[in-house]
Each structure stands twice: as structure tokens, then as C-alpha cells.
N, C-alpha and C positions, 0 to 999 in steps of 0.2 A: 506690364510696367517694368519687367526685368531689363528690357532693352534700354528704356529711359534711364534706369538706375545706372547701367553701364556707361551710358553716354555722359552722365553727370560726373563720373569719376575720371574722365579723360582729360589730361593736361593739354590745353589748346588755347593759350592766350593769343591775342591779336599779334600777327606776325610770325607765329610758330604753330600753325594749324596742322602740321604734318601728321601728328599722331591721330587726329580726328579724321583726316583724309584716309589714312591707312585703315582705320577701323571701319569707316563707311565702305570703302572698296572691298574689304574682306567680307563684310556683311552682305553686300549686294551680290558678290560672286558666289557666296554660299547659298543664297536664298532666291536668286533670280529665276531659277528653273521652276519654282513653285508659283511664280507670279503669272497673271493673265498674259502679259507680254514680256518677253525677255528684252531689256533695253540695250541700246548701244551705249557704251561707256566712253566718254571723252575725258581724258586726263593727260597730263604731261606739262612740259615746260611752257608750251604756248599759252596755257592758262594757269601757270604757276601751281599753287597747291589747291586749286579749285577742282570741282568735279561737275560734269554735266551728264545727266542720264536722258536719253532720247527714246521715247515710246511712240511707235506708230508714226502718224502724220501730225506733228504737234502744231497747235494754234495758240496755246497758252503755256506759260512757264511758271513754275513755283520757284521762288528764291528763299533759301534758308541759310543764314550765316553760321559758320562753324566755329568762329572764334568766341572767346570770353574776355571779360575784364580780368585784371590781376595787378601785379606789381613787378617792377624791375629793380634789382639790387644796384645801387649807385656806388658811392665810395663810403668806406667805413661800414656803418650799419644802416645807412639811409636807404629808403625805398621811394621809388617814383611810380605814380599811378599809371596803369595801362587802362585807358578809358576812364570810367567814373565810378570806381568801387567805393563803398562806404569804408570808413577808416576808424571804427570804434576800437578803443583799447581792448586787448584780450582776444581779438579775432585770430583764429588758428589758420596758419598758412602752411602749404606744403610745396615741395619742389625737389630738384636734384641738381647737384653740381659735380665737379670732378672728384670731390672727396666723399660723395655718397648722398643718401636720402636726407631730406630736410623736413623737419616738423617744428615749426617755429610759431612765434606769437607777435602780434603787431602792437606797438604802442606809439603814442604821440608825445612830443615834448616841445616846449617853447624856449627858444634861445634868448640870449641877453638883449637882442634887438626886437623881441616880441614876435618873431617869425616861428610858425609852427612847422615842425618836421615830423615825418613818419619814419620810424625805425623798426627793426626786428630785435627780438630777444632770443639769443641762441648761444650755445657754449663755444662757438668758434666763428670766425669770419667766413661769410659765404662768398663764393667767387663773384667777382664783379660781372654784371649783366645777366646774372641768373634770374629766371622768371619764377615768381611765386604766385600761387593761386589759392583760393579758399579751400579749406579742408572739407571734403564732402561729408555730410551727415544726413542720410536718407531717413525721412519720417513720413509715414503713411497711415491714414485711417480710412473710415468709410467715405468721407467727404473730400479730404484734401491730400495732396502730395506736397511735401516741403523738402527743399534741398537747395544748395547753391546751384547756379547756372541753369535753372529752368529756362532762362534767357541765355542761349537759345537752343539748348538741348531738346526742349520740348518742340520747338519749331522743326528741328531735324527729325525727331521722332514722328511728328505729324506727316512730314514729307515721305518718310519711309513707309508709313502705314498706307498712305495714298498710293504709293508705288505698287503695292500688292495687286491692286485691281485696275490700275491706270492703263488705258489702251492707246490714247493719243495725248501727248503732252511732253513737256520737258521739266526736269528738276535740276536747278542750279544750286550747288552748295558753294557758298561764297566765303571770302576771307576779309579781314580788316574792318568789319562793320562797326565794332565798338570804338574804333579810333577814327571814324569819319568815312569809312569806305575806301575804295581804291581798286577793287576787283570787278565791281559790277559793270563798269564801263566796257571792259573788254568781253565780259560774259554777254552783255547786251548786244554788242557788235557781232559776236559769234552766232547767237541764236537768231538775230534779225537777218544777217547776211546769208546764213546757211539755210534757214527754214522759213524765213519771213514771219517770225513770231512778233506779234504786236501787242500782246496782252500778258500781264504778269500779276501774280498773287504773292504777297510778301508773308511768308510763314514765320512769324516772329511773335514775341510775347510783349504785351502792353501792361499798363498800370491799372490797379484798382484806384478809382478816384471817387469824388462825390457824385459823378454821373455814370460810372461804370463799376458794377458790383460783382462780388463773387456769386457764382451759381445762377446767374441770369442769362448766360449764353456767351458765345464767342463775340468779341468786339470787331465790328466793321468800322474802320476809321474814315471819317469824312475829311479829316485833316489833322496834321500835327504841325511841325515846322515846315513840312512839305504840303503841297496842295495837289492831290490827284485830280484828274479831269472828272468833273461832276457827272457827265453823261455816262462814263464808264462805271463809276460807283453806283449810279442809279440802276444800271443793268444788274449789278451784283445784288443789290438790295431786293430788287424785283424777284430774282431767282431764289434768294434766301427765303422770301415769303412763300414762294411756290413750293420750295422744299420742306416748308414747315419746320424749320430749324430755329431754335432759340438763338437770338442774337441781340446785341446792344449796339447803338450808334455812338461812336466816340468822336468828340470834338476837342482838340487840344491845341495850345499855342506853342508848345515846345516838344522836344523829342524828335527822333528821326529814325530812319531805317534804310535798308537797301533801296527802298522806293525813292528816296531823295536822290540817290546817285543815278538811278534810272532816269529821273526827271531832268537831271543835269547833263545827261548823255545826248549826243546828237542824233539819237534814234527815236522814232515816234512809237515808243512802247508805253501803253497805258499801264497803270499799276494801282493796286489797292492793298493796304495793310489789313490783314485779317488774322487776329490772334486772341488767345485766351488771356484774360487779365490776371496779373499776379500782385500780391502784396509783398512788402519788404524788398523793394526793387534794388538790384545790384548789391545784395548782401548775401551772407551764407544761408539765409533763411527764406529764400523766395518761395512763395506759397500759392498754389493754384488749385481751384476747385475741379473735381473730377467731371462734373456735369459740363463745365466749360471746355474741358479737353474733348469730351465726347462730341459736343456740338461743333467744335473746330474741325475734327476729322470728318464728320458727316457733311459739313458744308463744303469743305475742300473737295471731297469726292464728287459731290453733286455739281459743283462749279466746273470741275475739270471735264465733266461729261457734257455740260450744257451751255457753257459760256461761249 
């Protein structure tokens, strides 16, 4: 879990994923010699701040988004959301501007017109357009891991765990997911046109709900705001049964992921969201059960071999 803890401490809000990109590239280059297959690494301006790892002869790709939610400093002390973070008074935020490190606190106020604003409490004005993210506080016991940005640092961690033994497949580390996507279209184009990949798994984190519980296994999503092709998800569920992995079926009317962007692309790439459920979504206290993490990694490894 030390790698996951490091990932949760990296500043990488949507639109500024470069530190996460650099960390992943450094990690891959330091560890790839110990993996079953040394991957080809695709990165550079043609795919902006994204990364693609190619192993062997790929038929299926894992997508894991690198960005997180957060806030942008506007004018005065006002903050604008990046994605959909919770905004409770007292939440600790961190960042850095031209004057140095920032450790501040969030609060809400209502103006004379009844409009609510989000501001920061700090002993100086923070540079305009500075990004602030939740201050990490790692908590772990025998059953749970809790910290900000399990979404989607756990999805990245899962992909890197699978990479250790992956022989045929691709891993796409994407950007902009928390603000509606934007990179998946050209990543899908690349893997389809280069290698004919038509299958994708979305390594992301979902919600604990009245139908999806902690400790009951990884969630396989039948649908959220996007609708994956049923025949493809049927194949995945059949393989999950064969693998004897604990899993839960998720059915939601809202929410989305890189899968939605794949579905909107002009390429015939099937996709399925498969991820551990978390509580306290988009807060500094995102909480995931260790059994669900274990089943997530096990199922991904099995699917990448057998799908």
C-alpha cells in the first residue's frame, strides 16, 4: 500500500496531470525490468500528458484516469470547483504558488443576494488561477483504507499491479476525466488504429450505495449514465464467475467515467466499468474495503488473460 499512499499525495487536478505523469513514468522505468513483459512506453505531445503502455500483442486495454477533483483560485479569495468536490467548511486544502507552499482552509458564505460562494482562509492572497487540492491524511486498519483521491489513485494502483504480470494488453493513463473527459477520444483512436484494440476495462472507483456494499467484492457496472454493450458485459460476468472472484452488479442512473467518452468516440470499442466501491465520495475521507481492492486486482488480472 506504500505505492498507493504516494499516489494519493501527488498534486494532479484535472488539466494539470503532469506530476502524476512524471511519477508513473519514473515508476515504470524503475520497475519494468522485473515485470513479465517489458512494455513499450508511448508518451509525448501527440497524446498530451497521457501515457500508453503496450504489452505483447494487445486485444484489451485498461483505462485509468490520472486527474483528481480540486479547486481553482479566482479573484480575491474565491474558489471555483474542479469537478465535483464536496465543500464543507473547514476542509484543509494544499497547493503552491509563486510565493510558496499553501496550507489553507475552505469556508462558505452567502452574499447579500443569497448566493453561496466558496472561499479560502489564508494569511495572504493566493495567486490567481492557483490550483488547490484536498490535504492528504492516510488512515489504514485491518479492513479499510481511507484518504482523499482513492478516486482514482486506486484505479492507477490497480493498473500498475496488473502490469507486473501482464503479457498481452495495453494500459492507458488518461486525463480530464473529472471534468467530463477529453483525452479518451484520441487514446481510443491510437489503440484502435495501431493495434486494433476493441475491448476496454475502466479501472476506476465507484460508490457504496443501497445495492453495492463494502466488503462484498469489486463492482461490475451494468450501467451508469452510460450504457455499455450488454453482450460484452455478459462475457465479463461469465468470466468473473469462472474466476470465482467476489463481485457485485452495479446499476445506476447517474455518474460516468472514461467509458462514456469511449462510447461517444467513432471507434467500436466495447467497455465496462469495474472498480471497488468507496464511501464518502469526492471528499478528503474516501474509504475503500481491502477485500474489494483484492478482488479488483484479481479480476483484472484474470480478464486481461482470458477476455
